[in-house]
C-alpha positions in Angstrom: -35.8 10.4 -25.7 -34.3 7.6 -23.3 -30.3 8.3 -22.0 -29.2 5.3 -24.3 -30.4 7.3 -27.7 -29.4 10.5 -26.0 -25.7 9.3 -25.7 -26.2 7.9 -28.9 -27.4 11.4 -30.5 -24.6 13.5 -28.4 -21.9 10.9 -29.8 -23.0 11.4 -33.5 -23.3 15.1 -33.3 -19.7 14.8 -31.7 -18.3 12.6 -34.4 -20.2 15.1 -36.7 -18.5 18.0 -35.3 -14.7 16.8 -35.6 -14.9 16.0 -38.9 -16.5 19.3 -39.7 -13.6 20.9 -37.6 -10.8 18.3 -39.8 -12.2 19.7 -43.4 -11.7 23.5 -41.8 -8.3 22.5 -40.8 -7.4 21.8 -44.3 -8.7 25.3 -45.9 -5.6 27.8 -45.4 -6.3 30.5 -42.6 -5.5 33.8 -44.9 -4.9 37.4 -42.6 -6.3 39.0 -45.6 -9.9 38.7 -46.9 -10.3 35.6 -48.8 -11.7 36.6 -52.3 -11.6 32.9 -53.8 -14.1 32.5 -56.1 -14.8 36.3 -56.9 -16.5 37.4 -60.5 -14.6 40.4 -60.4 -11.2 42.5 -61.0 -10.3 39.0 -62.8 -7.7 40.6 -65.4 -6.1 43.8 -66.8 -4.5 44.8 -70.1 -2.7 47.9 -69.7 0.7 49.1 -70.9 3.9 49.5 -68.3 6.4 52.1 -68.0 7.9 50.5 -70.6 5.0 50.7 -73.3 4.5 46.6 -73.3 0.6 45.4 -72.3 0.7 43.7 -69.8 -2.2 41.4 -68.3 -2.6 38.7 -66.0 -1.3 35.9 -67.8 2.1 37.2 -68.3 2.5 36.7 -64.7 1.6 33.0 -64.7 3.6 30.9 -62.1 4.2 33.7 -59.8 2.0 36.2 -57.2 0.6 38.9 -58.1 -0.2 41.8 -55.5 -1.8 44.7 -57.6 -2.3 47.6 -55.9 -4.2 51.1 -57.2 -2.1 54.8 -56.0 0.2 57.4 -57.3 3.3 58.6 -57.2 3.0 61.9 -54.9 0.8 60.2 -52.2 2.7 61.2 -49.4 2.0 57.7 -47.3 -0.4 55.5 -48.1 1.4 54.2 -51.0 5.0 54.1 -51.0 4.2 52.0 -47.1 2.1 49.6 -49.0 5.2 48.8 -52.0 7.3 49.4 -49.2 5.3 46.1 -47.6 5.0 44.3 -50.6 8.6 44.4 -51.2 9.6 43.6 -47.8 7.2 40.6 -47.7 8.9 39.4 -51.2 12.3 39.5 -49.1 10.9 37.8 -46.1 10.2 34.6 -48.5 14.0 34.2 -49.4 14.2 32.4 -52.5 10.7 31.8 -52.8 10.3 35.7 -53.4 11.3 35.5 -57.0 7.8 33.8 -57.4 5.7 37.2 -56.6 5.4 40.2 -58.5 4.4 43.3 -57.4 1.7 45.8 -59.8 1.4 49.5 -59.4 -1.9 50.6 -61.1 -1.4 54.5 -61.1 -4.7 56.3 -60.6 -3.2 59.4 -61.8 -1.6 59.2 -65.1 -1.7 62.9 -65.5 1.2 63.4 -63.7 2.5 59.8 -64.3 4.4 59.7 -67.2 6.2 56.1 -67.9 9.6 57.7 -66.5 8.2 58.9 -63.7 6.8 55.0 -63.1 10.0 53.8 -63.9 11.9 55.5 -61.8 9.3 55.3 -58.5 9.4 51.4 -58.9 13.1 51.5 -58.5 12.7 52.9 -54.9 11.3 49.3 -54.0 11.9 46.8 -56.3 13.4 46.7 -59.6 11.1 43.7 -60.7 7.6 46.1 -59.6 5.8 47.2 -62.6 3.7 49.8 -62.9 0.5 50.0 -65.2 -0.6 53.5 -66.7 -4.0 53.6 -68.7 -5.9 56.0 -70.6 -8.6 58.2 -67.8 -11.2 55.9 -69.8 -9.0 52.2 -70.1 -8.6 53.5 -65.9 -12.1 54.5 -65.1 -13.1 51.2 -66.6 -10.7 49.1 -64.7 -11.4 51.2 -61.5 -15.0 49.6 -62.0 -14.4 46.2 -62.8 -12.1 45.8 -59.7 -15.0 48.0 -57.3 -11.5 50.4 -56.3 -12.5 54.3 -56.0 -10.3 57.0 -57.1 -11.1 61.0 -57.0 -8.9 64.0 -57.9 -8.8 66.7 -54.8 -7.6 70.0 -56.3 -5.0 71.7 -54.4 -3.8 75.1 -54.1 -2.4 74.8 -57.0 -3.8 73.3 -60.8 -0.7 70.8 -60.4 -0.5 70.8 -56.4 -3.9 68.2 -56.4 -4.0 65.2 -54.7 -5.8 61.6 -54.9 -8.4 60.1 -52.9 -8.1 55.6 -53.7 -8.9 52.6 -52.3 -5.9 51.8 -50.4 -5.7 47.7 -50.0 -4.0 45.2 -52.8 -5.7 42.5 -54.6 -3.8 39.0 -54.3 -3.3 36.5 -57.4 -2.1 32.9 -56.8 -0.2 31.8 -59.6 -2.7 30.3 -61.8 -3.7 34.1 -62.0 -6.8 33.7 -59.9 -8.0 36.6 -57.5 -7.4 35.1 -54.4 -7.2 37.5 -51.5 -8.0 41.5 -50.5 -5.2 42.7 -48.0 -6.2 45.9 -46.3 -3.8 49.1 -45.9 -1.6 48.6 -43.1 -1.8 45.2 -42.6 2.2 44.6 -42.3 4.7 42.8 -44.5 5.3 39.6 -42.3 1.6 39.1 -42.8 1.4 39.4 -45.7 4.5 37.1 -46.7 2.7 34.3 -44.0 -0.5 34.9 -46.4 2.1 34.7 -49.6 3.9 31.4 -48.4 0.1 29.6 -48.0 -0.4 30.2 -51.2 2.4 28.9 -53.1 1.9 26.2 -50.7 -0.9 25.0 -53.1 1.0 25.9 -56.0 
């Protein structure tokens, strides 16, 4: 290849890279793992702390941040729920477009009343979902979530091992993000802001 052809090829390559970069820049750069287009965790149908059966369609127009946990969890669960509440506050008026959803992996101890009081600690608008053991198992399988009962010194003092991440759905009810535990409220708020900008 002579120098003229080499120069022309280089210019075409540079132009191609430039256009690719432009395309890439238009895609939001989320801090969380982008799950857009995933074929699992598409919906749920479980009663909330008031006994009302909920599904994603109930929250159309809002971003849903969904987390699996249990109320007697010593650190991961309260930290995560507090971060969701803080991220909502960081969004200012747009925080009204964020719905926190807590799914208990301990329906035995997490009664509707317990869940109601637990949600009140973080945000009065947050809801908690509580299914039967079979419903929980089916939802966990669909959401690729792990949970297991770990026996304690007494029958009532057991703990629950469980996945520690949140699923984020956009305002149309589509699964978009997987946020790892400990990412922080600011990081979550930034991702939620990007999703709201797409709505």
